[in-house]
Structures are given as C-alpha cells and as structure tokens.
BAFI-3210 file (N, C-alpha, C; in Angstrom, 3 decimals, decimal comma, padded with zeros to 6 digits):
// residues 134
n [1|2|3|4|5|6|7|8|9|10|11|12|13|14|15|16|17|18|19|20|21|22|23|24|25|26|27|28|29|30|31|32|33|34|35|36|37|38|39|40|41|42|43|44|45|46|47|48|49|50|51|52|53|54|55|56|57|58|59|60|61|62|63|64|65|66|67|68|69|70|71|72|73|74|75|76|77|78|79|80|81|82|83|84|85|86|87|88|89|90|91|92|93|94|95|96|97|98|99|100|101|102|103|104|105|106|107|108|109|110|111|112|113|114|115|116|117|118|119|120|121|122|123|124|125|126|127|128|129|130|131|132|133|134]
n.u [-004,547|-005,925|-009,335|-010,980|-012,435|-014,839|-015,555|-017,703|-017,476|-017,692|-018,680|-017,314|-015,153|-013,913|-013,177|-011,372|-009,377|-008,464|-007,532|-005,529|-003,598|-003,192|-002,758|-002,341|-004,312|-007,551|-010,534|-013,568|-016,362|-018,376|-021,399|-022,225|-024,540|-024,532|-022,558|-022,758|-025,695|-026,378|-027,458|-025,892|-023,301|-021,083|-020,101|-018,004|-017,084|-014,470|-013,127|-010,131|-008,414|-005,621|-004,583|-003,294|-003,674|-006,151|-005,805|-006,099|-003,949|-003,641|-005,623|-007,183|-008,871|-010,698|-012,144|-013,936|-014,788|-016,803|-017,627|-019,195|-017,548|-015,031|-012,644|-011,801|-009,815|-009,974|-007,982|-007,298|-005,673|-005,243|-003,691|-002,757|-005,359|-008,974|-010,214|-008,405|-007,249|-007,675|-004,836|-003,867|-005,020|-005,375|-006,029|-006,279|-006,082|-005,812|-005,822|-003,309|-001,662|-002,862|-002,408|000,406|000,868|-000,113|001,639|004,084|003,649|003,616|006,244|007,718|006,897|007,937|010,678|010,880|010,018|011,909|014,237|013,664|013,577|016,258|017,485|016,520|017,711|020,412|020,415|020,411|022,953|026,097|027,195|029,855|030,378|028,958|030,269|032,638|034,742|036,534]
n.v [-181,830|-183,836|-184,553|-184,030|-186,536|-185,842|-183,574|-182,703|-183,648|-181,630|-180,790|-178,507|-178,413|-180,782|-180,247|-178,136|-179,485|-181,272|-179,462|-178,253|-180,277|-181,389|-179,347|-179,173|-180,338|-180,123|-180,020|-181,913|-182,318|-184,870|-185,564|-187,646|-189,234|-190,282|-192,135|-193,936|-195,373|-195,602|-194,474|-194,304|-193,981|-191,462|-189,882|-188,699|-188,026|-187,361|-186,146|-185,487|-183,753|-183,405|-181,489|-180,857|-178,525|-179,793|-182,334|-184,888|-185,589|-186,837|-188,509|-188,446|-190,091|-189,669|-190,975|-190,252|-191,652|-192,076|-194,014|-195,152|-193,496|-193,951|-192,900|-193,040|-192,845|-193,463|-193,801|-193,579|-193,766|-192,786|-192,769|-191,093|-189,745|-189,908|-192,375|-194,041|-196,887|-197,555|-197,337|-198,219|-198,700|-197,287|-197,406|-195,545|-194,031|-191,279|-188,598|-187,772|-189,980|-191,991|-191,056|-191,031|-193,777|-194,716|-193,419|-194,540|-197,210|-196,981|-196,059|-198,268|-200,191|-199,056|-199,292|-202,086|-202,872|-201,466|-202,820|-205,337|-204,583|-203,840|-206,327|-207,652|-206,094|-206,628|-209,306|-209,279|-208,985|-210,629|-213,247|-213,064|-210,353|-209,360|-210,393|-209,100|-210,109|-210,805]
n.w [-132,253|-129,857|-129,041|-125,922|-123,817|-122,502|-123,829|-126,281|-129,684|-132,540|-135,894|-136,673|-134,867|-135,585|-138,256|-137,771|-136,318|-138,298|-140,280|-138,838|-138,396|-140,937|-143,121|-145,853|-147,337|-148,884|-147,239|-146,890|-144,937|-143,495|-141,880|-139,029|-139,426|-141,974|-141,867|-139,620|-138,394|-135,816|-132,731|-130,370|-131,163|-131,853|-134,730|-137,380|-140,712|-143,048|-146,076|-147,568|-150,090|-152,289|-154,963|-158,249|-160,490|-162,544|-161,712|-159,364|-156,836|-154,394|-151,962|-148,851|-146,338|-143,382|-140,501|-137,649|-134,575|-131,690|-129,071|-126,214|-124,642|-125,692|-127,995|-131,427|-134,384|-137,796|-140,570|-144,065|-147,257|-150,701|-153,938|-156,960|-158,918|-159,214|-159,062|-157,850|-156,037|-152,491|-150,458|-147,850|-144,459|-141,165|-137,707|-134,786|-131,464|-131,516|-133,902|-134,866|-134,221|-135,736|-138,352|-138,323|-138,008|-140,464|-142,250|-141,368|-142,119|-144,959|-145,375|-144,429|-146,285|-148,591|-148,111|-148,028|-150,660|-152,137|-151,442|-152,587|-155,292|-155,645|-155,313|-157,584|-159,559|-159,037|-159,704|-162,444|-163,228|-163,879|-161,741|-161,139|-161,375|-159,231|-156,995|-157,204|-158,630|-161,663]
ca.u [-004,890|-007,008|-010,436|-011,159|-013,551|-016,056|-015,801|-018,339|-016,913|-018,606|-018,108|-016,378|-013,947|-013,294|-012,528|-010,234|-008,345|-007,924|-006,774|-004,357|-002,579|-002,978|-003,222|-002,134|-005,479|-008,828|-011,380|-015,026|-016,813|-019,682|-021,973|-022,258|-025,706|-024,208|-021,564|-023,369|-027,083|-026,514|-027,452|-024,882|-021,992|-020,875|-019,117|-017,856|-016,168|-013,899|-012,281|-009,197|-007,766|-004,576|-004,650|-002,425|-004,528|-007,349|-005,397|-006,073|-002,702|-003,718|-006,892|-007,077|-010,181|-010,608|-013,413|-013,877|-015,856|-016,796|-018,654|-018,969|-016,443|-013,766|-012,476|-010,837|-009,732|-009,587|-007,491|-006,820|-005,303|-005,040|-002,773|-003,132|-006,615|-010,207|-010,580|-007,276|-007,642|-007,126|-003,555|-003,808|-005,770|-004,827|-006,941|-005,622|-006,897|-005,733|-005,614|-001,870|-001,126|-003,387|-001,677|001,778|000,838|-000,279|002,892|005,087|003,383|004,078|007,706|008,200|006,662|008,896|011,960|010,751|010,002|013,198|015,172|013,333|014,012|017,721|017,815|016,274|018,746|021,649|020,254|020,638|024,407|026,753|027,589|031,236|030,328|028,417|031,293|033,796|035,798|036,326]
ca.v [-181,829|-184,769|-184,015|-184,629|-187,474|-185,168|-182,460|-183,276|-183,275|-181,019|-180,740|-177,390|-178,829|-181,820|-179,559|-177,388|-180,475|-181,757|-178,393|-177,981|-181,314|-181,665|-178,147|-179,263|-180,963|-179,403|-180,956|-181,973|-183,022|-185,539|-185,791|-189,036|-190,007|-190,991|-193,166|-194,918|-195,048|-196,014|-193,231|-194,260|-193,717|-190,148|-190,070|-187,746|-188,461|-186,265|-186,487|-184,432|-183,975|-182,523|-181,534|-179,990|-178,232|-180,619|-183,691|-185,237|-186,315|-187,595|-188,474|-188,932|-190,186|-189,768|-191,207|-190,069|-192,378|-192,070|-194,913|-195,478|-192,698|-194,299|-192,194|-193,601|-192,263|-194,396|-193,051|-194,341|-192,845|-193,312|-191,948|-190,269|-189,981|-190,031|-193,785|-194,803|-197,739|-197,192|-197,999|-198,893|-197,954|-197,386|-196,908|-195,238|-193,239|-189,863|-188,358|-187,734|-191,341|-192,735|-190,596|-191,504|-195,208|-194,873|-193,007|-195,557|-198,371|-196,692|-196,001|-199,643|-200,842|-198,480|-199,926|-203,491|-202,985|-200,981|-203,930|-206,325|-204,040|-203,936|-207,737|-207,954|-205,417|-207,387|-210,577|-209,073|-208,957|-211,916|-213,452|-212,601|-208,905|-209,092|-210,716|-208,239|-210,819|-210,814]
ca.w [-130,858|-129,645|-128,252|-124,610|-123,823|-122,067|-124,726|-127,472|-130,985|-133,496|-137,241|-136,719|-134,146|-136,403|-139,379|-137,246|-135,997|-139,574|-140,917|-138,020|-138,546|-142,358|-143,815|-147,300|-147,957|-148,873|-146,502|-146,955|-143,731|-143,541|-140,551|-138,612|-139,842|-143,215|-141,600|-138,728|-138,055|-134,431|-131,945|-129,313|-131,755|-132,454|-135,788|-138,476|-141,758|-143,820|-147,211|-147,914|-151,383|-152,792|-156,417|-159,039|-161,640|-162,502|-161,341|-157,948|-156,603|-153,146|-151,249|-147,484|-145,686|-141,923|-139,801|-136,202|-133,888|-130,231|-128,546|-124,804|-124,131|-126,353|-129,263|-132,374|-135,718|-138,852|-141,721|-145,219|-148,324|-152,046|-154,718|-158,095|-159,615|-158,436|-158,913|-157,320|-154,911|-151,186|-150,235|-146,550|-143,442|-139,821|-136,676|-133,515|-130,529|-131,865|-135,334|-135,138|-134,169|-136,887|-139,534|-138,195|-138,289|-141,906|-142,875|-141,045|-142,969|-146,321|-145,362|-144,316|-147,574|-149,524|-147,812|-148,419|-152,121|-152,622|-151,276|-153,614|-156,584|-155,675|-155,531|-158,995|-160,339|-158,843|-160,407|-163,878|-163,437|-163,698|-160,344|-160,996|-161,180|-157,897|-155,996|-157,410|-159,369|-163,114]
c.u [-006,073|-008,101|-010,517|-012,409|-014,861|-016,446|-016,425|-017,722|-018,028|-017,919|-017,070|-015,054|-013,179|-012,540|-011,273|-009,072|-007,673|-007,044|-005,498|-003,248|-002,254|-003,457|-003,077|-003,292|-006,689|-009,870|-012,871|-015,479|-018,190|-020,151|-022,110|-023,417|-025,458|-023,277|-022,163|-024,784|-027,398|-026,430|-026,382|-023,461|-021,990|-019,812|-019,166|-016,906|-015,665|-013,065|-011,431|-008,542|-006,649|-004,666|-003,653|-003,174|-005,822|-007,050|-005,393|-004,821|-002,724|-005,101|-006,680|-008,477|-009,974|-012,004|-013,144|-015,052|-015,688|-017,960|-018,264|-017,749|-015,096|-013,728|-011,486|-010,955|-009,280|-009,180|-007,086|-006,538|-005,166|-004,205|-003,445|-004,469|-007,792|-010,543|-009,439|-007,738|-007,016|-005,866|-003,542|-004,684|-005,177|-005,828|-006,174|-006,526|-006,796|-005,489|-004,130|-001,267|-001,612|-002,641|-000,228|001,853|000,712|001,022|003,996|004,907|003,918|005,607|008,313|008,024|007,651|010,264|011,956|010,816|011,288|014,261|014,923|013,780|015,530|018,174|017,612|017,336|020,066|021,593|020,472|022,124|024,958|027,186|029,027|031,274|029,862|029,482|032,566|034,937|035,499|036,976]
c.v [-182,760|-184,153|-184,737|-185,487|-186,784|-184,006|-183,008|-182,736|-182,686|-181,024|-179,629|-177,749|-179,875|-181,195|-178,814|-178,326|-180,998|-180,697|-178,069|-178,996|-181,628|-180,479|-178,201|-179,898|-180,032|-180,386|-180,783|-182,846|-183,632|-185,783|-187,288|-189,858|-190,767|-192,168|-194,290|-194,465|-195,436|-194,774|-193,171|-194,062|-192,313|-190,331|-188,932|-188,363|-187,246|-186,832|-185,273|-184,760|-182,953|-182,620|-180,558|-179,725|-179,015|-182,049|-183,872|-186,071|-187,133|-187,422|-189,097|-188,946|-190,421|-189,983|-191,088|-190,822|-192,235|-192,929|-195,290|-194,753|-192,998|-193,653|-192,950|-192,899|-193,356|-193,568|-194,012|-193,358|-193,578|-192,312|-191,189|-190,695|-190,203|-191,500|-194,655|-195,650|-197,245|-198,002|-198,827|-198,097|-198,242|-196,771|-196,739|-194,330|-191,738|-189,741|-188,398|-189,134|-192,186|-192,349|-191,062|-193,007|-195,496|-194,521|-194,030|-196,802|-198,141|-196,627|-197,396|-200,397|-200,333|-199,128|-201,377|-203,643|-202,460|-202,061|-205,007|-205,857|-204,119|-205,370|-208,130|-207,317|-206,177|-208,719|-210,459|-209,059|-210,366|-212,043|-213,020|-211,106|-208,568|-209,315|-209,896|-208,926|-210,760|-211,996]
c.w [-130,646|-128,784|-126,916|-124,637|-123,457|-122,969|-126,011|-128,758|-131,838|-134,854|-137,338|-136,024|-134,948|-137,577|-138,909|-136,912|-137,272|-140,238|-140,152|-138,302|-140,008|-143,194|-145,342|-148,046|-147,893|-148,338|-146,772|-145,789|-143,977|-142,107|-140,288|-139,121|-141,145|-142,976|-140,748|-138,403|-136,608|-133,534|-130,862|-129,847|-132,353|-133,520|-136,799|-139,481|-142,500|-144,955|-147,532|-149,237|-151,589|-154,301|-157,014|-160,335|-161,512|-162,064|-159,831|-157,707|-155,315|-152,534|-149,879|-146,884|-144,198|-141,370|-138,308|-135,604|-132,384|-129,763|-127,126|-124,235|-124,773|-127,734|-130,132|-133,714|-136,680|-140,061|-142,831|-146,341|-149,648|-152,825|-155,839|-158,703|-158,681|-158,148|-158,393|-156,134|-153,599|-150,958|-148,957|-145,590|-142,076|-138,844|-135,378|-132,693|-130,752|-133,367|-135,679|-135,156|-135,341|-138,163|-139,496|-138,491|-139,779|-142,638|-142,603|-141,911|-144,384|-146,391|-145,250|-145,632|-148,617|-149,351|-148,306|-149,940|-152,751|-152,540|-152,329|-154,994|-156,719|-155,925|-156,990|-159,886|-160,237|-159,584|-161,901|-164,225|-163,264|-162,242|-160,105|-160,712|-159,760|-156,835|-156,162|-158,126|-160,866|-163,747]
res [m|p|s|k|v|n|d|p|m|t|a|e|k|f|r|k|e|l|q|n|i|m|p|g|y|k|w|t|i|r|r|g|s|r|i|y|r|c|p|e|i|t|s|f|g|a|t|g|i|q|s|a|g|f|n|r|i|s|t|l|e|v|i|y|r|k|k|d|g|k|v|e|y|e|v|k|s|s|g|f|g|v|k|a|p|w|g|h|e|c|t|r|e|t|l|a|r|a|l|r|g|l|q|d|h|y|e|n|q|s|c|h|y|g|r|l|a|s|d|l|e|a|g|r|k|k|s|e|d|i|n|g|k|k]
***
C-alpha cells in the first residue's frame, strides 16, 4: 500500500509496507540519516534477506525517498551468498511497481538468455539434423 503524500512515512509504516508486500524476507530498517544527509529529503532504507539454514539465498534492498512531495522507491536484489553482486535496480513511485519492474527485468533476461542457450544447443547439431533431413 503506497503512502499518501501528506502522510509522513515512519520506520514503523515502512516496515509494515515491506512486510505486507514481501513477507518472505526478514527486514532490517535503516533511518534516513545514514542514506542522505540532506534535511529536505525524507528517506529510509531496508535490507531484506531470505535464508535457508546458514545460507543467504536472496537479498533485497529498498530505499524510500520523499523530496518536494514526490515519493520514489528504489529496489535492487542479489542472489546466493552475502557477497553476491547486485543484479539490477529499478526505481518507481510505489513499492509494488518498483518490485514488479525488477521482476519483469529478470523475467525478460531469463527469456533472452534462454533463447541464446537454445541457439548454442542447436549449433552443436549438424545442420541436417536441424532442418529435419538426414
């Protein structure tokens, strides 16, 4: 649920919004002073992790910013392990749209790389096999 422009965001509201839309992650919230030192920008940061045993399987970082009445969410994620590089980032006006944009990007990349892998697999076969002639 996106926050209203006149309704000030608090750490508690931010955590509740994160837990509502992404309940599978364990969230740690950071106050805005660590992110921006500018008083006219309200900001919060959060890191969500999914783990299996002692293994971190997914990390999601969300930054909430409000400046001059305009709200934006920046999200980015990484895969397996604590030191995994960030995969991609997406910025939108609501948390749900930012997460959907990030997921859409990964799905498009999956389709793209799957097609490339299929082309390589087809290239390992004789051209006669590909065209159906023997």
